[in-house]
Each structure stands twice: as C-alpha cells, then as structure tokens.
C-alpha positions, 0 to 999 in steps of 0.5 A: 810644081806644074810647068804652067805654074812655074811659067806663070810665076816667071812671066809675073816676075819678069813682068814686075821687073819690067815695070821696075826698070827706070826710065833710060834716056841714054839708051831708049827702050825699043821693045814694048812690054807685050813684045817682052812678054811674048818672048818670055812665054816663048822661052826664047831666051834660054840656052840649055846646059846640053848645048852649051857643054857641046859647044865649050868642048868643041871650043866654039868661037860663036859664044861669049859667056857672061858671068853677071855675078859679083866679082868675088863670086866669079873670082871663086868660080866661073865657067871657061872662057867667061867674062864678068859684067856684074848686074849692077854694071850692065848699063855702063857704057864700057860694056856697050859694044859687048852686049849690043853686037850681032857676032857672037851669042852672049849667054848670061849665067848666074848661080840660078837664073834670076839675075841672068834673066834680068840681065837678058830682060834689060838688054832685050828691052834695049833692042840688043840682039844675041843675048841669051840665058843659061837655063838653070844657071850654074846650079843646073849646070852642076847637076847635069853636066858636072855631076850627072846622074846615071840613069837605069840600064833599062832607060831608053837608048837616048837617055843613056846616050845623053848620060854618056855625053854629059859624063865625057863633057864634064870631065873635059870641063874639069868636073869635081864633086867638091867644087861643084857642091860649093857652087850649088850651096851658093845658088841665088834661088833660082861608047854611046853617040852624044845627043844632037844639040841644036844651036839657037838661031840669031834673034831679030828685034821684035819692033822699034827702030 
C-alpha cells in the first residue's frame, strides 16, 4: 500500500475519532480538529523503535512508557519500566498528573498503533504536551528490535550498522523469539557503530489557553 494511501486512511480514522470523542466538561478541549489534523499529517506523534531502544539501553530518565492495553495483556508482557494506563481509564483524574506534565516524554504503546494513537489524540486535544506514540507498536518493535532481519552483506554500511545496533539492543532488552511471536499474535491491527537516533523536541501547544 502506498504511503499516501496509508496516511489518508490514518487521517480519516483519526478525524472520525475526533468527531466521536464525547464532550468533556471537566477538561475542556484546547485544540481544534484542524490543529490536530496538521499534527497528524506531520506525523509529529511518532517515536521510532530505534530511538526508543537507544534510550532504554542507556536508561534515559527522560522517558516514561505508557502501555494502554488491558491489565491482562500488560501482565503477560510489557516493555521495560512501563506503567499501565488502559485506554478506557485514560480520562481518570488519578492519571492527570502523569499525562499532563512537561518533564518526561510519555510514549504510548499498544500491540499495534490504533489504541496508542487514540490515547495520543485525546491527550493532545486536551492540550497535554510531551505525549508520543511508539511507531508500529509492539508488533513493529518485535520485528525491528527483538528479531531484526539480517541484511545482505552487499547492503550499504548504514543498513549493516543499523542491524548490529538492533541486534545488540534486542539482546540487552531480553530478546527471545518464542515470547515475541506470542506478542505479535495478539496484535490490535495495527562491531559497527550504532545508527544515530534523534530525540524529538518537546511539543508546544498549537493553540488555546
């Protein structure tokens, strides 16, 4: 499927979600649908598996992983240091201080990206900053970091270096084919120097007060 088609489907899906989110009188929405759409089109919410792996291996204190799956799924498997805030409980007041802050970068994840994107969309519409989404979710994480595919020896050095980095990161983070295969099955349809990873800048509110 062409990238433009994928982007169009994502934009339409998130647009429908914007319209479906019920009115919230406790936390008034601060961003308009147009402002959210601009962020979606720019893919500003995504945090790549390579970026996350690098930060986890280096025990970077600036990130907080938030698993938005059910408590049962979270108990079976979760990323290192993650906390569980099920999507259905996202607007609970007990999580307000975690989601609405400007100290750590929250990275939402689910098996795919659907639920994590919904969590991001809701928190952005409320004007919360520093919330992101793990690109591709756990399924993509397993494919790229925990079980990376070895490139051909004739591939560019950059590809070989990326593979070496992913192999080392996956090993450091407890890679294992049997467990990882089970994670993928529950998807929510959705030597060489390591590659340079770039941390996303802190977000600024797009509008509202």
